[in-house]
N, C-alpha and C positions, 0 to 999 in steps of 0.2 A: 712842175708843169700843171699838175692837178692839185688844187688846194681844197681840202674838206676839213672843216673845223667843228663838225657836229658829232654827237655820239661818242663812240670809242676812239675816234680820231683825235679827240681832245687829250688823250693820254699818250700822245706820241706813238700811237699804234696804228698800223694799217689794218683796217677791218676787212680781211679777206672774204669773210662770209657776206658782208654787205656788198662788196664789189661783185660777187657772183649771184647775189640775191638768194642766199641759202640760209636756213636756220643753223644755229651754232652746233647742233647735234648731227648735222648731215654727214653721211659716210661716203665711202669710195664711189660706188656706182652712181649715186645721186649727184655727186660732185662732177663726175665725168660727163654725165648726161647734160647737166646744166651748162657746163663749159662748152661743149660742142655746139649747143644751141646758140650761145652768145657769140662764139667764134664765127659761126656761119653768118650771123647778122652783121658782124663788124669787118670780116676779112674783105680786102679789096676786090677779090674775084667774085664774091657772092653778096657783097653789101648792096642794098637797094638805094643808097644815096645817089643823087643825080649829079651834083657838081664835084669837081676834083677836090675842092677844099673840104667838102663833107667827107669824102672818101679818105682824105688824109687824116681828118679828125677821128674818124672811126678806127683807122689803123693805129693811131696814137693811143686810143683807149684800149685797144686790144693788146698792144705791145707793152704799154707802161702800167696798166692796171690789171687787166683780165688775166694775161699770161702769168705774171708773178703770183697772182692770187691762186691760180690753179696749181702752179708749181709747188706752193707751200701746203695747200690743202689736199692734194692728190696723194701725197706720201703719208703713210700711217705715222711714221716717227715725227715728222715736222708738224703734222696736224695735232698730235697729242701734246707736243711741247707748246704749241700755240694755245691749245685749250687750257693748259696749266696756267699760263699767263692770264687768260681770260677769267679763270676761276679766282685768281688772286685779285683781279680788278673788281670782280663781283662782290667779293667779301668786303673790300674797302667801300664800295658803293652802298652795300647793305647797311654799313655803319654810319653812312653820311646821307641817307635818303632825304632828310629834311633840307639838305643843302643843294640838292640836284634840281636844276631847272629843266623842265620838260617842254620842248618847243613845238612839237608836231602833234596833230590830232591823233594819228595812229598810236604814237607812244603814250599819249594820255589815256587812250582807250585801254591799252594793255596794262598800264599802271593801275587803273581802276577795276580791272577784271577781278571777279570774285570766285575763287575756287576752280577756275577753268583756264588758268594762265597758259598752259601748253596749247590748248585748242585755239584760243584767241591769238596767241603769238603766231602759230602756223597759218591761220587765216589771213592775218595782216601781212605776213611775209609774202604769201601767195598773191595777194591783191596788188602789192607794189611791184613785185618782181615780174609779174606777167607782162607789163609794158615798160620794164626798166630801160631797155635799150631801143625802144621804138622811136624815140625822138632824141637825137644827140644832144640838143641843148638842155634837156631835162635829166640827163644821165646822172650828173653829179648831185643834183637835188634828190633824186631817188636813192642814190647810195647813202646820202646823209640821213634820209628818213629811215632807211633800213638799219643803219648803224645806231641811230637813236633807239630803235626798237630793240636791238641787241643789247644796248646799254641797260634799258629798263628790264629786259628779260633776265639779265645776269643779276641786277640789283634785287629783283623780286625773288628769284629762285634761290639765290645764295642767302638772302634774308630768311627764307623759309627753312633752309638747311640749318642755319645758325640757331633759329628758334627751336627746331626739333632736337638739336643736340643739347641745347640748354635745358629743355624740358626733360629729356632722357637722363641727363646728369643729375638734375634736381630730384627726379623720381627715384633713381638709384640711391642717391645720398640719403633721402628720407627713409627709404625702406631699410637701409642698413643701420642707420644710427638712431632713428625714432625721435622721441621727444627731446632727449638730451642734446642731439645735434641741432634740433630746431632752436632750442634755447641759446646754444652757442652762436648760431647764425645771426640771431637778433642783436648780438653785441659785436660781431666781427664784421668789419667793413669789407665790401666787395673788392677782390684783388684786381688792381688796374691791369690793363693790357700791357704786355712788355713793350716798352718804347723801341727797343732794338728790333723786335719782330715787326712792329708797325713800319718803321723806317726801311727795314729790309724788304718788306712787301712793296713799299712805294718805289724803291729803286728797281725792283724786278719789273714792276709795271712800266717803268721808263726804259727798260732794257739796259740798265746800268748795272750789270751783274758784278763787276769788280767792286763797286761800292756796297752792293748788297752783301757780298762776302765779308767785307770789313765790318759792317754793322752787325751781321748775324754772329760772327766770331766773337765780337764784344759781348753780345747777348748771352752766349754760352758760358762766359766767365761767371756770371751770377746765376745762370739757369742751365747747368750742364745736362740736366735730364729732361729738357723740354723737347718733346718729339716734333712739335711744329717748327721750332728753330732748326733742328737737325734736318728735317725734310726740305725746308726752303734753302738751307745752306747747301745741301746735296744738289738741289736743282740748279742753284747759281753756279756751283762748281762745274756741273755738266755743261752749262752754257759757256763757261770759260775754257772748256776742253780739258779740264783737270779731272779726268774720269776716275782716277784712283781715289782722290779726295771725295769726289761725289759718291762713290760706292761706300766709303767709310761712313759718311753721315746718313746716307739712305738706310744702310744696315742698322745703324744705331737708332734711327727714328722708328724702324719697324720692330726693333727689340723693345722699345719703350711703348709703342702703340702699333700693334700688328694690323690695325685697320686704318691707319693714317692714309688718307686718299692721295695726297701729294707724293708721299714716299712710295706707295704702291705703283703709281703711274711712272715715277722716276725709275723704279726697279724694272718695270716693263721696258722702258727705253734703254736702260743699261744692258738688259739681257739681249737686246738686238744689236748692241755695239760690241765689236771685237777689235780693240785698238791694235792688235798684233796682226790683223788680217789685211794684207796689202790691198786686196781687191776692194775691201770696204773703204780704205783710205782714198783710193782712187775715185770711188763713187762719190764720196763726200766732196772731193775737190771739184768734180764735174757739176755737182748740184749747188755750187756756190758757197762752199765752205762748211758743209755739214751743219754743226750746231751753231755756227755764226750766221748772222744775217737772216734769221728766221722771222724776226718781228720788225717789220719796217717802221721807220720813223716818219717824221713829217714830210709831206710832199712839197 
């Protein structure tokens, strides 16, 4: 019913943060406060719309977009899982920044921000979200603008993280090996990114976790000690509800790299899941399938 093709929606992902007009790092209390404000504006009993058709449109926005967004972001577990997917999209975007077309003025402003990305991002989110649901005919336009802001934010911040990691690794390597290593590097070509890892990330971004598992398992055959592959494989297994396999690969990833961000967040998710606990299973069923259906597709 609602078609949005800008920003993160282009990746077959429902941008819950854009729907609620929230920054990607928003936490529980902020999410609930924002949801209640939007729900009051759209609910048939409190909506300021005059005509019945407008009230029906407002109710559709509430039930089809706003409520599902709140359902996914209000729970710590589903929010963390969603943010893992966003981080993977950000890493991909950071490597393809020259291919990304930025369409809105706010997104361009954020992309050109120098050294104060967080402050500019928060300011622009606030400016758009303040009147996000004031006019029903403009709601989808503003959601699209917010999602493009989120896309640029992920691209820029993940790019900064990648650059910092590369600089840190380069500094450590130089301090340990000195001039001899420098001479070796001058004749050694840069190691290409593992194609299985790249394709696995792309499948995860599209919520195709079964194919991600297949790609990443193939990648392990030639790179059995790659912490990034193990961590993503663990995440994909968790999404497929194969928790035992997920634990195996998350554990292996942390053995290889105790600071691997994806593995650490997966471990936190696994620690909250007790597959032998009937009450937990019942809760997952009531919430729409637990680890399934967390990342909406195209509308």
